[in-house]
N, C-alpha and C positions, 0 to 999 in steps of 0.2 A: 504494500499500499504506499503511495507517494503522498507527500504533503500537498495541501490545496494549492491552487494557482497563486501567482504573485498579484496582490492588488495594489501594492505600492512598492517601487523600487527607489530606495534612497541612496545617498552617496556612500553610506557605510552598511546599511542593512536593508533587507527586503522584508516586507510584511505580507504574509500569506493567509489566506482564509477565504470565507465567503462573506461579502459585505453585510454588516449588521448582525452576523451570527457569531456566537462564541464557540470555540476560542479563535483568536488570531495567533499566529506564530511569527515571532521575530526570528529571522534568519540572519544571523550576523556573518558578514562577509570578511575576507581579508583585505578589503579596500580600506582606504582612509581619505579623510577630507580635513583641510584646515583653511582658516580665513574665509569660510563660506564659499569656497571654490567649487565644492562638489568632488567627484572622484578624481583622485590624483593618478599619476602614471604608474606608480609602483603597487604592489600588494605586499602585505606583511604576513609571513607564514605563521599560522595558528592564532592569529589575532581574533578571528571570528569565534573560535572555540574558547579562547580565553575570556572574551567579553561576554559570551553566553553564560560561562560558568560564574563569572563575577556578578552579573546581573542577578542570576538566581541567588547567589550567596547573600548579597546584600538585602534583597527582598525577604529572604528567609530569615536573616539575622535580625533585621529591624522589625519584622512582623511577629516575632515571638515576644509575648509579655515578659518572659524571663530575662530578655536582654535589657529591659527597662526597670524591672521590679526593685532591685537593690541599688540601682544607679543613683548617685547623687548629682542633682543638677545645681547650676549656680543658684544662689539665693534669690536672685531677681526672677527666676523661672520656676522655683520650687513649688510655688503655690498655683501654677497655671492649670486650668482645666484640661488643656491639651496633654500635659504630663500625667495627669491622673488617668486619662484615657489610655495612654501608652502603657502604663504600668498594669492596667486592668486587662487590655485587649491586644496590645501590641500595635504596631503601625499598620494601617489599612493600606494595601497596594493592589496592583492589578495582575501580579504574577501568578500563574498557576503552576508552572514547573518546567523543568527541562524535558524535552521530548527528542526523539531520534528522528531520522529523515522519513520514517514512516508515520510519524505523529504519535508513537507509543511513548508512554512515560519512561523516563531514564532514571532507574534506581542509582543512588549515589555511588555504589561500588561499581556499577557499569560505567558511570560517567568518569570515574577516576581512571579506568583502564582505557577507555575510548571516548574522549570528550566529544560532545555534540556542539553543533553551531546553533541550535534551535531552542528558543524559550517560549513556551505557551503563555499567553496573557488573555485577560478579559479586555474586549475592545471598549474604546470610548469614542464618542463622537468628536470630530474635529471640525470646528466652524471657522471657516476661513474669513478673515476681514476682507472687505472689498476695496480694491485700489482705485484711486481717482486722482484728479488734478485740481489744485488750488493755487491760483497766482503762478502758474507754471511749474509748481513743485508737486512731487508725488506724495499723496496723502492716503491714509488708510481708514476706513470706516468700520468701527467696531460696534455698531448700533445693535447688532443681533445679541450681543452679551448683556444688554439692558433687559432682556427677557428672562434673565436668571436661569439659564440652562442647567440641567443636571446631567450626570454622567457624561460630561463633555470636557475636553482639554482646557485647561486654564491657559489663555494665550500669552503667557509670560514665561521667561526663564527666571528662576529665583537664585540670585547669586549670593553665596555666603563667603565672607572673608575673615580669616583669622589673623591677618597681617598684611604688610605692604612690602613685598619683595621689590627690589630694584626693577624698574621698568613697569610696575603694575599700572594698569589703565585707570585705576581708582584715582591716581594722582592728577589725571587730566580733568577731573570733575570737581574735586574738592576745593578748587579756588573759589568756588561760589559758597559763601557762608550759609545761605539758606538750604543749599543742597546738603552740606555737612550736617546741619541741624536736623534736617529730616530723616537722615539715616543714623542718628544717634551719636554724631561726633561733635564735641564741643569746640574743636579746633582742626584745621587741616592737618592730616597725618604727614609723616615723613617716611622716606624709605627705611625699612627696618623696624618700623613700629609693629607691635603685635597687640591683639585685642583678646581679652579673656573670654568675652562673649562675642560671637561673630557679628560683624557688620552685615546687614542685608541690603542688597541692590536688586534692581529689576531691569530686565531688558525684554524687548519684544521677541516673539517666538515664531509667528507665522508670516512675517514680512519677507521681502526679498533678501534683505540684509538685516541682521539683528541690530538694534540700536538701544542704548541705555535710555531709560525714562525716569522721570522724577516719581517719588513715592505717590504723589497726588494723580499723575498720569497713569501710573500702573493700576491704581485703584479704579479709575474711570474707565480704562481700556477693558478690564476684565469685569466691569459691571458689579463690583464687590461692594457690599455694605461695609461701614466702618468696623463692625464686629467681625465680619468675615475676613477682612483684610488683616486685622490684628491676629486672628487665629491662624491665618496662613503664615504670617511672619513669625509667630512664636513657634509653630511646627517646624519651619525651616531651621530655626536656631537650634531647636532640640535634636533634629536629625543631624545637623552639622556637628554638633558637640559629641554625639554618640559615634559618628564616623571618625572623628578626630581620635577618640580613645581607641577605636578599633585599629586604626592604622598605627597608633603609637604602640600597640601590641606586637607589631612586626617591625618596630624600629624605624618607622617612616613618619615624617611630619606632613600633616595635611594643612595647606595654607589656604586654599580657596576651592570652590567648586560651584557646580549649578545643579539645581534640581527642577524637576517638572512635576506638575500636579494636574489632577482632574477634579472637577466639582463632584461632590456626592450629592445625595438627596437632601431635600429640605426637611428640617425638623418642624415641630409644631410651631416654633416661633419664626418660621419662613427662612431660617439660616441654613446654609449648605456647609457640610464638612468637606474634607479634601482627602484624596488618596495619592500616594506617590505612584507616578507612572514613568514610562519610558525605561531607562536603565541607569546604573551607576558603575563607573569604571574609570580607568585612567584618562579617557577622552573627556570626561566631564569634571576632572579634579586637577589640581596642582599639587603634586606630591614631591617631597624633597627628601633625599637620603644622602647624608654626608655632604651636604651643600650641592648635590647634583639633582637635576630635575628627572623624576621618573614618571613622565606623563607626556601628554601631547606637546608640551613645551619644548621637549628635545627636537621634535620635528620643526616647530616654529623657529627654533634657534638655528636650524640648518637653512631654512628658506629666507629668513628676514634679510640676509646680506645679498641675495640674488636680485638680478635685473627684473625677474618676474614679479617679485614682491613689490618693487618700486612701481611697476607698471599697474599691478592690482590696485594699489592705493590711488594711483592716478585715475584709473578707470572708474572706481567708486566715486571719487570726487566729481569727475565729469558727469556721471549719471545723476548725481544729486543736483548738480548745477542745471542740468538739462530737464529734470523731472522725468528721467527714464527709469524703467525697472532693471533693464538687463546690463548691468555693468560688466558682466563677464564677456558679452558680445564686444563691447568696447575694447576690452583688454585683448582679446584675440584678434578681432577683425581690424581694429584701427591701430593698436599699439603693438600688434604682432608679437604678443608674449604669451608663452605657455610654460607651466612649471617644469623644471628639470627633474631627472631622476635622481634618487637618493644615491649618495656614495655607498659602496658595499658595506664598509665598516659601520657606518651610521645605520643602515638598514638592519644589519644584524643585531646591534645593540637595542635598537627600538623594538624589534621583535621580542627580545628578551625582557624588555620592560613589562609587556603584557603577560607573558608566560610566567616571569618571575614573581609578579605580584599575586597572580592566581596561585602559584605554587606556595608562597609564603603564607597567604591566608588559609589555604587548605590545611597546611601543616600546624599552624597555630591554633585554629579553631575547630577543625575537623579530624585532627590527629591522623591524617593521611595526606599523601602528596600527589596532586594532579600535576602533570607536566614535570615528571620526575628528572628529565634532562635539562630543565631550565637552570640558568645561572642563579646563584644566590644574589639577593639585592645588593650586598656589599660589593660584589664583583661587577654588577652592572653599573653601579655608581662609580666605581674605580675605572671602568672603561671609558665613561664619559669624561672623567677628570683627565685622563691621559691622552685622549685623542682629540684633534681639532676636526671640526665638522666642515670639510672642504667640499665644495660643490663638485659633483661627478662631471 
């Protein structure tokens, strides 16, 4: 028996299923994407299977009440209703479990021996905002979210930050005192600053290019009441804190990351709860081991010095100026720029990032090792420290 047909093909994963019917299957590929480009020219061996395992692992870990029961939250969050719910019921999420390419459930012992690339999930509705023009600029209409949809994707990426590493994009926004205040900062941060409780920011999710938005705009875009918005923010902070401790258990620092949520059903007061959706892994997180990035940042570091990256930035700026959606066309057709392939050494080390993190998590928390041939995280970090990322 084969998996259902592909109903959505993304730059990194395919979604298989019958529209509107449960389950859907996330089929993680070995493709990768950075800077909103879409599929890049290389593939990373075993990346898909690593991401499927980590997606399942984190949903399972956060979804268990025992993960939260004895956990001590910071004082400012200790009395939150969201925390009480987590301690009683665990985190609500849309994952069903790992499945093989025939759609059959994968027991953990079989997964360890022969990792799958497929994770079954409950589907949620995706309500696309409508693009339009205003004064020659591209704008997006989110009016549909004022209808308070249920079981639908929240059209935001929720970004959490535990600190400000050198080059953090947060620094480009915190020159605005009002923006700082809205995200809980009394003064603009400096490179190297760390936060005991994560700072939460928001960006769009369903537009051609993601863009950071103010707290007020995020609430308006998603059609959230004040109580719903606070609930979402608190939940994101609690998840981020628990993930931080989870990664500390494998000797790795979690600096920031992004989460995606779906609206739940309305309660008797008309308020919706939230469930965690999509996936969690190195592509969504900034992880540092011994001063070296173990995440997508390693790929970004390779590409930032290239001519393609400079053209990409120019293409985005021209599209914004012209009110166009397709900045990638400008980059390819007008600027004649496409991404180069990865240098072989960089490619191997990045492949080991995915497999090595999966292996470390399974050894620490499951007492067994998936991807037994993967390098140890110390070895991966040492490799990045020793080698320069030269363009192939």
